[in-house]
LOSELUM-294190 format. One record per residue: x, y, z of N, C-alpha, C in turn. Coordinates in nm, 4 decimals, padded with zeros to 6 digits. Atoms other than C-alpha are relative to their C-alpha. Layout:
# LOSELUM-294190
+----------+----------+----------+----------+----------+----------+----------+----------+----------+
|      n.x |      n.y |      n.z |     ca.x |     ca.y |     ca.z |      c.x |      c.y |      c.z |
+----------+----------+----------+----------+----------+----------+----------+----------+----------+
|        X |        Y |        Z |        X |        Y |        Z |        X |        Y |        Z |
...
+----------+----------+----------+----------+----------+----------+----------+----------+----------+
END
This chain:
# LOSELUM-294190
+----------+----------+----------+----------+----------+----------+----------+----------+----------+
|      n.x |      n.y |      n.z |     ca.x |     ca.y |     ca.z |      c.x |      c.y |      c.z |
+----------+----------+----------+----------+----------+----------+----------+----------+----------+
| -00.0250 | -00.1105 |  00.1036 |  01.9312 | -02.8568 |  01.1169 |  00.1112 |  00.0903 |  00.0519 |
| -00.1465 | -00.0427 | -00.0773 |  02.2629 | -02.7090 |  01.2179 | -00.0377 |  00.2048 | -00.0139 |
|  00.0071 | -00.1370 | -00.0374 |  02.3230 | -02.2927 |  01.3122 | -00.0377 |  00.0412 | -00.2024 |
| -00.0101 | -00.0609 |  00.1544 |  02.4208 | -02.2522 |  00.9127 | -00.1309 | -00.0188 | -00.0414 |
|  00.0965 |  00.0410 |  00.1025 |  02.1658 | -02.4500 |  00.7457 | -00.1305 |  00.0947 |  00.0517 |
|  00.0970 | -00.0849 | -00.0208 |  01.9283 | -02.2494 |  00.9532 | -00.0020 |  00.1799 | -00.0386 |
| -00.0195 | -00.1843 |  00.0863 |  02.0748 | -01.8753 |  00.8722 | -00.0033 | -00.0290 | -00.2052 |
|  00.0270 |  00.0392 |  00.1585 |  02.0974 | -02.0338 |  00.4837 | -00.1618 |  00.0317 | -00.0221 |
|  00.1860 | -00.0066 |  00.0079 |  01.7156 | -02.1016 |  00.5185 | -00.0542 |  00.0911 | -00.0081 |
|  00.0692 | -00.0642 | -00.0214 |  01.6357 | -01.8130 |  00.6564 |  00.0202 |  00.1652 | -00.1216 |
| -00.0768 | -00.0700 |  00.1654 |  01.8735 | -01.6110 |  00.3397 | -00.1188 | -00.0314 | -00.0908 |
|  00.1192 |  00.0214 |  00.1458 |  01.6189 | -01.7915 |  00.1068 | -00.0701 |  00.0409 | -00.0168 |
|  00.1441 | -00.0598 | -00.0053 |  01.3428 | -01.6795 |  00.2577 | -00.0381 |  00.1175 | -00.0743 |
| -00.0076 | -00.0957 |  00.0156 |  01.3953 | -01.3432 |  00.1951 |  00.0588 |  00.0336 | -00.1734 |
| -00.0413 | -00.0368 |  00.1053 |  01.6341 | -01.3332 | -00.1090 | -00.0343 | -00.1445 | -00.1277 |
| -00.0053 |  00.1186 |  00.0766 |  01.6038 | -01.5716 | -00.4100 |  00.0936 | -00.0221 | -00.0380 |
| -00.0770 |  00.0759 |  00.0312 |  01.7860 | -01.8513 | -00.5440 |  00.1288 |  00.0766 | -00.1027 |
| -00.0556 | -00.0725 |  00.0487 |  01.9208 | -01.6268 | -00.8229 |  00.0815 |  00.1773 |  00.0038 |
| -00.1089 | -00.0503 | -00.0517 |  02.0225 | -01.3626 | -00.6549 |  00.1126 | -00.0217 |  00.1107 |
| -00.1198 |  00.0936 | -00.0451 |  02.2183 | -01.5821 | -00.3947 |  00.1043 |  00.0143 | -00.1008 |
| -00.0904 |  00.0243 |  00.0280 |  02.3804 | -01.6684 | -00.6504 |  00.0777 |  00.1067 | -00.1077 |
| -00.0433 | -00.1038 |  00.0282 |  02.4593 | -01.3357 | -00.8010 |  00.0915 |  00.0282 |  00.0869 |
| -00.0379 | -00.1009 | -00.0632 |  02.5971 | -01.2169 | -00.5027 |  00.1515 | -00.0999 |  00.0400 |
| -00.1136 |  00.0883 |  00.0083 |  02.7943 | -01.5697 | -00.4522 |  00.1077 |  00.0140 | -00.1087 |
| -00.1397 | -00.0705 |  00.0669 |  02.9611 | -01.4717 | -00.8061 |  00.1068 |  00.0579 |  00.0540 |
| -00.0584 | -00.1645 | -00.0739 |  03.0485 | -01.1665 | -00.6629 |  00.1640 | -00.0824 |  00.0671 |
| -00.0511 |  00.0198 | -00.0735 |  03.2173 | -01.3419 | -00.3979 |  00.1383 | -00.0885 | -00.0581 |
| -00.0476 |  00.1183 |  00.0493 |  03.4187 | -01.5845 | -00.5897 |  00.1369 |  00.0788 | -00.0390 |
| -00.1045 | -00.1193 |  00.0997 |  03.6508 | -01.2643 | -00.6955 |  00.0802 |  00.1017 |  00.1425 |
| -00.0091 | -00.1067 | -00.1447 |  03.6721 | -01.1274 | -00.3132 |  00.0830 | -00.0787 |  00.1059 |
| -00.0488 |  00.1048 | -00.1748 |  03.8859 | -01.2561 |  00.0130 | -00.0367 |  00.0399 |  00.0862 |
|  00.0780 | -00.0249 | -00.1432 |  03.6802 | -01.1335 |  00.2617 | -00.1104 | -00.0048 | -00.0825 |
|  00.1386 |  00.0083 |  00.0424 |  03.2912 | -01.1548 |  00.1973 | -00.0430 |  00.1391 |  00.0242 |
|  00.0936 | -00.1455 |  00.0178 |  03.2091 | -00.7892 |  00.3271 |  00.0892 |  00.1022 | -00.1069 |
| -00.0747 | -00.0800 |  00.1458 |  03.4580 | -00.6627 |  00.0163 | -00.1304 | -00.0129 | -00.0925 |
|  00.0515 | -00.0226 |  00.0908 |  03.1356 | -00.7567 | -00.1714 | -00.1415 |  00.0433 |  00.0820 |
|  00.1151 | -00.0809 | -00.0394 |  02.8933 | -00.5288 |  00.0223 | -00.0748 |  00.0817 | -00.1209 |
|  00.0983 | -00.0447 |  00.0662 |  02.8271 | -00.3101 | -00.2235 | -00.0435 | -00.0607 | -00.1420 |
|  00.0631 |  00.0413 |  00.1624 |  02.8045 | -00.5127 | -00.5555 | -00.0941 | -00.1238 |  00.0877 |
|  00.0930 |  00.0731 | -00.0502 |  02.5704 | -00.7416 | -00.3061 | -00.1577 |  00.0968 | -00.0151 |
|  00.1442 | -00.0668 | -00.0270 |  02.3016 | -00.4361 | -00.2018 | -00.0395 |  00.0382 | -00.2379 |
|  00.0716 | -00.0322 |  00.1293 |  02.3340 | -00.3473 | -00.6295 | -00.0777 | -00.0608 | -00.0616 |
|  00.0478 |  00.1104 |  00.0725 |  02.2313 | -00.6814 | -00.7237 | -00.1254 | -00.0140 |  00.0793 |
|  00.1594 |  00.0037 | -00.0686 |  01.9218 | -00.6455 | -00.4822 | -00.0482 |  00.1340 | -00.0681 |
|  00.0546 | -00.1898 | -00.0161 |  01.8691 | -00.3135 | -00.5686 | -00.0489 | -00.0082 | -00.1710 |
|  00.0399 | -00.0080 |  00.1406 |  01.8641 | -00.3780 | -00.9608 | -00.1100 | -00.1109 | -00.0194 |
|  00.0612 |  00.1236 |  00.0093 |  01.6653 | -00.7184 | -00.9274 | -00.1843 |  00.1340 |  00.0361 |
|  00.1554 | -00.0271 | -00.0423 |  01.3846 | -00.4962 | -00.6990 | -00.0274 |  00.1807 |  00.0202 |
| -00.0071 | -00.0982 |  00.0073 |  01.4612 | -00.1225 | -00.7418 |  00.0584 |  00.0948 |  00.1325 |
| -00.0185 | -00.0845 | -00.1061 |  01.5430 | -00.0358 | -00.3978 |  00.0594 | -00.1365 |  00.1132 |
| -00.0240 |  00.1138 | -00.1304 |  01.6907 | -00.2339 | -00.0634 | -00.0680 | -00.0082 |  00.1259 |
|  00.0864 |  00.0646 | -00.1191 |  01.4244 | -00.3375 |  00.2049 |  00.1313 | -00.0399 |  00.1430 |
| -00.0478 |  00.0523 | -00.1196 |  01.5251 | -00.3946 |  00.5746 |  00.0388 | -00.0943 | -00.0238 |
| -00.0122 |  00.1487 |  00.0401 |  01.4649 | -00.7230 |  00.5326 |  00.0788 | -00.0621 | -00.0822 |
| -00.0938 |  00.0578 |  00.0340 |  01.6648 | -00.7721 |  00.2594 |  00.1702 |  00.0725 |  00.0094 |
| -00.1137 | -00.0761 | -00.0823 |  01.9389 | -00.5443 |  00.3833 |  00.0717 | -00.1175 |  00.0761 |
| -00.0539 |  00.1351 | -00.0966 |  01.9326 | -00.8205 |  00.7008 |  00.0688 | -00.1281 | -00.0569 |
| -00.0865 |  00.1178 |  00.0893 |  01.9731 | -01.1154 |  00.4391 |  00.0936 |  00.0696 | -00.0696 |
| -00.1534 |  00.0459 |  00.0378 |  02.2555 | -01.0003 |  00.2860 |  00.1354 |  00.0333 |  00.1333 |
| -00.1375 |  00.0046 | -00.0751 |  02.4508 | -00.9153 |  00.5786 |  00.0248 | -00.1310 |  00.0509 |
| -00.0401 |  00.0836 | -00.0277 |  02.3645 | -01.2120 |  00.7262 |  00.1064 | -00.1295 | -00.1144 |
| -00.0758 |  00.0493 |  00.1949 |  02.5111 | -01.3675 |  00.3461 |  00.1084 |  00.0206 |  00.0054 |
| -00.1523 | -00.0244 | -00.0063 |  02.8255 | -01.1914 |  00.4171 |  00.0055 | -00.0407 |  00.1431 |
| -00.0084 |  00.0252 | -00.1561 |  02.8071 | -01.2498 |  00.7844 |  00.1154 |  00.1205 |  00.0355 |
| -00.0110 | -00.1652 | -00.0484 |  02.8509 | -00.8999 |  00.8506 | -00.1300 |  00.0277 |  00.1111 |
|  00.1391 | -00.0348 | -00.0153 |  02.5894 | -00.7083 |  01.0689 | -00.0788 |  00.0961 | -00.0523 |
|  00.1176 | -00.0892 |  00.0778 |  02.2813 | -00.5202 |  00.9703 |  00.0541 |  00.1643 | -00.0129 |
| -00.0282 | -00.1107 | -00.0256 |  02.4379 | -00.2310 |  01.1190 |  00.1619 |  00.0267 | -00.0788 |
| -00.0847 | -00.0052 |  00.1056 |  02.7537 | -00.2669 |  00.8827 | -00.0434 |  00.0116 | -00.0795 |
|  00.0824 | -00.0285 |  00.1063 |  02.5995 | -00.3004 |  00.5979 | -00.1300 |  00.1499 | -00.0337 |
|  00.1036 | -00.0936 | -00.0273 |  02.3408 | -00.0219 |  00.6981 |  00.0769 |  00.1092 | -00.0305 |
| -00.0584 | -00.0941 |  00.0010 |  02.6375 |  00.2079 |  00.7040 |  00.0470 |  00.0417 | -00.1700 |
| -00.0162 | -00.0213 |  00.1196 |  02.7729 |  00.1212 |  00.3336 | -00.1412 |  00.0922 | -00.0849 |
|  00.1106 | -00.0298 |  00.0868 |  02.4383 |  00.1450 |  00.1908 | -00.0502 |  00.1576 |  00.0289 |
|  00.0942 | -00.0974 | -00.0511 |  02.3284 |  00.4489 |  00.3537 |  00.1230 |  00.1696 | -00.0399 |
| -00.1599 | -00.1004 |  00.0371 |  02.7307 |  00.6287 |  00.2667 |  00.0012 |  00.0018 | -00.1666 |
|  00.0297 |  00.0118 |  00.1209 |  02.6436 |  00.5450 | -00.0922 | -00.1027 |  00.0403 | -00.0723 |
|  00.1258 | -00.0577 |  00.0457 |  02.3993 |  00.7573 | -00.2191 | -00.0757 | -00.0187 | -00.1787 |
|  00.0767 |  00.0759 |  00.0945 |  02.3189 |  00.5505 | -00.5476 | -00.0374 | -00.1285 |  00.0847 |
|  00.0938 |  00.0729 | -00.0893 |  02.1499 |  00.2741 | -00.3022 | -00.0694 |  00.0638 |  00.0773 |
|  00.1183 | -00.0884 | -00.0339 |  01.8091 |  00.3420 | -00.2278 | -00.0446 | -00.0898 |  00.1074 |
|  00.0740 |  00.0490 | -00.1824 |  01.6757 |  00.2825 |  00.1389 | -00.1276 |  00.0047 | -00.0410 |
|  00.1003 | -00.0015 | -00.0040 |  01.3519 |  00.3524 |  00.0182 | -00.0691 | -00.0367 | -00.2028 |
|  00.0043 |  00.0067 |  00.1233 |  01.1310 |  00.2859 | -00.2528 | -00.0168 |  00.1129 | -00.0983 |
| -00.0174 | -00.1556 |  00.0975 |  01.1544 |  00.5679 | -00.5833 | -00.0608 | -00.0454 | -00.1284 |
|  00.0877 | -00.0259 |  00.1256 |  00.9831 |  00.5931 | -00.8938 |  00.0921 | -00.1033 | -00.0955 |
| -00.0414 |  00.1365 |  00.1397 |  01.0334 |  00.3865 | -01.2224 |  00.1430 |  00.1173 | -00.0877 |
| -00.1712 | -00.1029 |  00.0193 |  01.3068 |  00.7148 | -01.3228 |  00.0297 |  00.0215 |  00.1213 |
| -00.0980 | -00.1187 | -00.1278 |  01.5548 |  00.8969 | -01.0676 |  00.0116 |  00.0502 | -00.0847 |
| -00.0719 | -00.1138 |  00.0898 |  01.6082 |  01.1998 | -01.1929 |  00.1079 |  00.0243 |  00.1175 |
| -00.1623 | -00.0013 | -00.1050 |  01.9685 |  01.2644 | -01.0098 |  00.0384 |  00.1384 | -00.0833 |
|  00.0267 | -00.1440 |  00.0695 |  01.8984 |  01.6844 | -01.0630 |  00.1822 |  00.0165 |  00.1327 |
| -00.1772 | -00.0945 | -00.0900 |  02.3427 |  01.8496 | -00.9967 | -00.0453 |  00.0845 |  00.0128 |
|  00.0072 | -00.1837 | -00.0393 |  02.3676 |  02.1310 | -00.7888 |  00.0920 |  00.0147 |  00.0396 |
| -00.1249 | -00.0753 |  00.0147 |  02.7185 |  02.1602 | -00.8228 |  00.0271 |  00.1499 |  00.0055 |
|  00.0080 | -00.1652 |  00.0042 |  02.8600 |  02.5101 | -00.8160 | -00.0021 |  00.0288 | -00.1940 |
|  00.0246 | -00.0343 |  00.1297 |  02.8815 |  02.4993 | -01.1992 | -00.1162 |  00.0072 | -00.0867 |
|  00.1545 | -00.0337 |  00.0220 |  02.5282 |  02.4111 | -01.2031 | -00.1082 |  00.1068 |  00.0169 |
|  00.1022 | -00.0645 | -00.0827 |  02.4012 |  02.6343 | -00.9632 |  00.0480 |  00.1373 | -00.0963 |
| -00.0635 | -00.1530 |  00.0682 |  02.6519 |  02.9608 | -01.1355 | -00.1240 | -00.0199 | -00.1635 |
|  00.0227 | -00.0069 |  00.1655 |  02.4741 |  02.7908 | -01.4875 | -00.2153 |  00.0051 |  00.0825 |
|  00.0819 |  00.0124 | -00.0264 |  02.1412 |  02.8276 | -01.3387 | -00.1262 | -00.1071 |  00.1100 |
|  00.0923 |  00.0891 | -00.0540 |  01.9923 |  02.5347 | -01.1432 | -00.1489 |  00.0069 |  00.1124 |
|  00.1233 |  00.0206 | -00.0449 |  01.7991 |  02.6582 | -00.9052 | -00.1032 |  00.0449 | -00.0526 |
|  00.1150 |  00.0389 |  00.0749 |  01.5121 |  02.7555 | -01.1463 |  00.0019 | -00.0848 | -00.0785 |
|  00.0212 |  00.1950 |  00.0858 |  01.5679 |  02.4734 | -01.3419 | -00.0482 | -00.0918 |  00.1103 |
|  00.0832 |  00.0583 | -00.1023 |  01.4962 |  02.2904 | -00.9979 | -00.1533 |  00.0108 |  00.0082 |
|  00.1304 | -00.0424 | -00.0742 |  01.1918 |  02.5065 | -00.9067 | -00.0881 | -00.0209 | -00.1188 |
|  00.0532 |  00.0117 |  00.1162 |  01.0700 |  02.4511 | -01.2730 | -00.0390 | -00.1791 | -00.0303 |
|  00.0999 |  00.1513 |  00.0033 |  01.0369 |  02.0630 | -01.2635 | -00.0535 | -00.0167 |  00.1227 |
|  00.0973 |  00.0284 | -00.1041 |  00.9036 |  02.0539 | -00.9163 | -00.1315 |  00.0813 | -00.0400 |
|  00.1729 | -00.0571 |  00.0266 |  00.6173 |  02.2486 | -01.0058 | -00.0912 | -00.0970 | -00.1540 |
|  00.0958 |  00.0833 |  00.1628 |  00.5730 |  02.0509 | -01.3448 | -00.0059 | -00.1408 |  00.0364 |
|  00.0327 |  00.2080 | -00.0458 |  00.5831 |  01.6773 | -01.1769 | -00.0368 |  00.0609 |  00.1732 |
|  00.0593 |  00.0237 | -00.1250 |  00.4588 |  01.8214 | -00.8208 |  00.0940 | -00.0776 |  00.1028 |
| -00.0650 |  00.0752 | -00.0930 |  00.7653 |  01.6718 | -00.6300 |  00.1214 |  00.1652 |  00.0238 |
| -00.1873 | -00.0819 | -00.0235 |  01.0816 |  01.8348 | -00.4167 |  00.0807 | -00.1197 |  00.0478 |
| -00.0615 |  00.0856 | -00.0164 |  01.3643 |  01.6573 | -00.3945 | -00.0567 | -00.1363 |  00.1707 |
|  00.0099 |  00.1383 | -00.0975 |  01.3471 |  01.2823 | -00.1775 | -00.1920 |  00.0009 | -00.0591 |
|  00.2050 |  00.0054 |  00.0512 |  00.9385 |  01.3097 | -00.3559 |  00.0004 | -00.0985 | -00.1285 |
|  00.0491 |  00.0674 |  00.1021 |  00.7722 |  01.0804 | -00.5892 | -00.0682 |  00.0141 | -00.0542 |
|  00.0655 | -00.0438 |  00.0345 |  00.5726 |  01.1568 | -00.8424 | -00.1235 | -00.1248 |  00.0298 |
|  00.0724 | -00.0031 | -00.0328 |  00.1899 |  01.0618 | -00.7298 |  00.0391 | -00.1822 | -00.1098 |
| -00.0376 |  00.1042 |  00.1576 |  00.2035 |  00.7956 | -01.1074 |  00.1026 | -00.0993 |  00.0174 |
| -00.1505 |  00.0490 | -00.0619 |  00.5663 |  00.6826 | -00.9305 |  00.0449 | -00.0303 | -00.0981 |
| -00.0232 |  00.0007 |  00.0956 |  00.6816 |  00.7911 | -01.2383 |  00.1713 |  00.0370 | -00.0066 |
| -00.0898 | -00.0854 |  00.0292 |  00.9712 |  01.0141 | -01.1550 |  00.0083 | -00.0195 |  00.1699 |
| -00.0531 | -00.0359 | -00.1569 |  01.1756 |  01.0211 | -00.7654 |  00.1035 |  00.1318 | -00.0432 |
| -00.0700 | -00.0724 |  00.0206 |  01.3591 |  01.3431 | -00.7622 |  00.1616 | -00.0134 |  00.0996 |
| -00.1212 |  00.0395 | -00.1343 |  01.7218 |  01.3093 | -00.5818 |  00.1094 |  00.1025 | -00.0679 |
| -00.1018 | -00.0655 |  00.0563 |  01.9671 |  01.5926 | -00.5684 |  00.1314 | -00.0993 |  00.0482 |
| -00.1303 |  00.0451 |  00.0228 |  02.3640 |  01.4832 | -00.6469 |  00.1238 |  00.0813 |  00.0002 |
| -00.1361 | -00.1609 | -00.0119 |  02.7066 |  01.7170 | -00.5797 |  00.0790 | -00.0157 | -00.1545 |
| -00.1121 |  00.0160 |  00.1079 |  02.8678 |  01.6121 | -00.9121 | -00.0811 | -00.1021 | -00.1353 |
|  00.0015 |  00.0757 |  00.1584 |  02.7702 |  01.4413 | -01.2500 |  00.1343 | -00.0344 | -00.1173 |
| -00.1079 | -00.0201 |  00.1021 |  03.0868 |  01.5273 | -01.4286 |  00.0032 | -00.0193 | -00.0805 |
|  00.0444 |  00.0072 |  00.1384 |  02.9431 |  01.6810 | -01.6980 |  00.0052 |  00.1884 |  00.0465 |
| -00.0749 | -00.1665 | -00.0723 |  03.0692 |  02.0844 | -01.5331 | -00.0382 |  00.0792 | -00.1604 |
| -00.0050 | -00.0315 |  00.1809 |  03.1210 |  02.1562 | -01.9315 | -00.1292 |  00.0211 | -00.0616 |
|  00.0573 | -00.0174 |  00.0962 |  02.7886 |  02.1395 | -02.0041 | -00.1474 | -00.0128 |  00.0879 |
|  00.1285 | -00.0313 | -00.1519 |  02.5650 |  02.2499 | -01.6978 | -00.0810 |  00.1523 | -00.0410 |
|  00.0414 |  00.0984 | -00.0731 |  02.3245 |  02.2586 | -01.5737 | -00.0510 | -00.1505 | -00.0676 |
|  00.0189 |  00.0929 |  00.1131 |  02.2620 |  01.9223 | -01.6083 | -00.0678 | -00.0484 |  00.0700 |
|  00.0736 |  00.1094 | -00.0710 |  02.0965 |  01.5484 | -01.4725 |  00.0224 | -00.1113 | -00.0685 |
|  00.0183 |  00.0990 |  00.1145 |  02.0412 |  01.2450 | -01.5260 | -00.1610 | -00.0236 |  00.0252 |
|  00.1528 |  00.0984 |  00.0076 |  01.6698 |  01.0589 | -01.6271 |  00.0104 | -00.1207 | -00.0660 |
| -00.0099 |  00.1640 |  00.0086 |  01.6806 |  00.7145 | -01.5095 |  00.1596 |  00.0014 | -00.0723 |
| -00.1284 |  00.0061 |  00.0403 |  01.9950 |  00.6470 | -01.7563 |  00.0691 |  00.0923 | -00.0568 |
| -00.0095 | -00.0709 |  00.1097 |  02.0060 |  00.9265 | -01.9853 |  00.0241 |  00.1674 |  00.0710 |
| -00.0097 | -00.1736 |  00.0314 |  02.2012 |  01.2663 | -01.9589 | -00.0730 |  00.0992 | -00.0530 |
|  00.0867 | -00.0974 |  00.0402 |  02.0465 |  01.5662 | -02.0236 |  00.0614 |  00.1326 |  00.0364 |
| -00.0822 | -00.1255 | -00.0290 |  02.2691 |  01.8719 | -02.0519 | -00.0878 |  00.1425 | -00.0602 |
|  00.0270 | -00.1192 |  00.0079 |  02.2637 |  02.2488 | -02.0809 | -00.1880 |  00.0230 | -00.0097 |
|  00.1359 |  00.0033 | -00.0742 |  01.9077 |  02.2086 | -01.8870 | -00.0911 |  00.1608 | -00.0474 |
|  00.0968 | -00.1302 | -00.0052 |  01.6304 |  02.5300 | -01.9725 | -00.1333 | -00.0608 |  00.0050 |
|  00.1498 |  00.0515 | -00.0146 |  01.2941 |  02.5473 | -01.9568 | -00.1005 | -00.0810 | -00.1197 |
|  00.0053 |  00.0397 |  00.1197 |  01.2387 |  02.4301 | -02.2916 |  00.0279 | -00.1453 | -00.0382 |
|  00.0003 |  00.2287 | -00.0102 |  01.4020 |  02.0497 | -02.2293 | -00.0935 | -00.0237 |  00.0837 |
|  00.0822 |  00.0083 | -00.1113 |  01.2168 |  02.0862 | -01.8810 | -00.1646 | -00.0431 | -00.1258 |
|  00.1568 |  00.0086 |  00.0429 |  00.8644 |  02.1296 | -02.0962 | -00.0026 | -00.1310 | -00.0854 |
|  00.0212 |  00.1135 |  00.1070 |  00.9529 |  01.8800 | -02.3603 |  00.0213 | -00.1300 |  00.0530 |
|  00.0089 |  00.1302 | -00.0521 |  01.0737 |  01.6135 | -02.0731 | -00.0957 | -00.0466 |  00.0672 |
|  00.0872 | -00.0090 | -00.0699 |  00.8143 |  01.6449 | -01.8218 | -00.1725 |  00.1136 | -00.0216 |
|  00.1421 | -00.0588 |  00.0249 |  00.5442 |  01.8397 | -01.9958 | -00.1265 | -00.0345 | -00.0177 |
|  00.1694 |  00.0796 |  00.0551 |  00.2808 |  01.6084 | -02.0116 | -00.0346 | -00.0922 |  00.1339 |
|  00.0391 |  00.1198 | -00.1021 |  00.3446 |  01.4348 | -01.6552 | -00.1364 |  00.0734 |  00.1154 |
|  00.0660 | -00.0360 | -00.0578 |  00.0914 |  01.5298 | -01.4253 |  00.0412 |  00.0487 |  00.2074 |
| -00.0810 | -00.0442 | -00.0820 |  00.1390 |  01.6662 | -01.0921 | -00.0460 | -00.0844 |  00.0809 |
|  00.0703 |  00.0960 | -00.1771 |  00.1215 |  01.5077 | -00.7197 |  00.1141 | -00.0482 |  00.0174 |
| -00.1603 |  00.0855 | -00.0690 |  00.3823 |  01.3697 | -00.4959 | -00.0527 | -00.0937 |  00.0993 |
|  00.0307 |  00.0462 | -00.1322 |  00.3938 |  01.1134 | -00.2347 |  00.1430 | -00.0453 |  00.0741 |
| -00.1421 | -00.0208 | -00.0662 |  00.6809 |  01.1051 |  00.0242 |  00.0186 | -00.1881 |  00.0684 |
+----------+----------+----------+----------+----------+----------+----------+----------+----------+
END
C-alpha cells in the first residue's frame, strides 16, 4: 500500500464516504486544497454537530494542510464548534446596540431560566449559550438567534415564552 493510499485509508476511518465526497465536490471548484478548509469544517459540523480533534486532523490530511493550520481556521470562525453543543445554539448578541437595549438583563434572565452561562450547555442538551458581537439586526435590538431563528426586540416576556418550561442545570 502506497503512502497516499494509507493516508486515504486513515482519513476514511474517521470521515464517512459521504463527508469525503462532499468535501471533494467543494475541491472541484477551488484551485488550492486549503481553500476548502472552511467548507470542509462546515460539512463535518453539519453532519456531526461539531468538529472533533480526530475529524479536524482527518480533514487536514485530506486537504494536505497541517492540523495546526486548520485549527487556526476553525478557531478564527466563531461558528465552527470545537466541542459538543446542544441541539440548538443560542447566539446572543452583545453589541453596543443590544447593550443599549438592555441585553445584560435579558442575558441574565436567559441564564437564570436555563441554568447556564456563556459557553455552557443545558443538562438536557437542548441549548448552548454563546455570545456573538453582532447579528446585523441592530434596529431590532436586543436580538439573539435560537438555532436558525432570529428573535428580535427581546424582553422578559419573550424569554419566558421561549424558555419558560426549560429545566435548569448545565454541563460545561
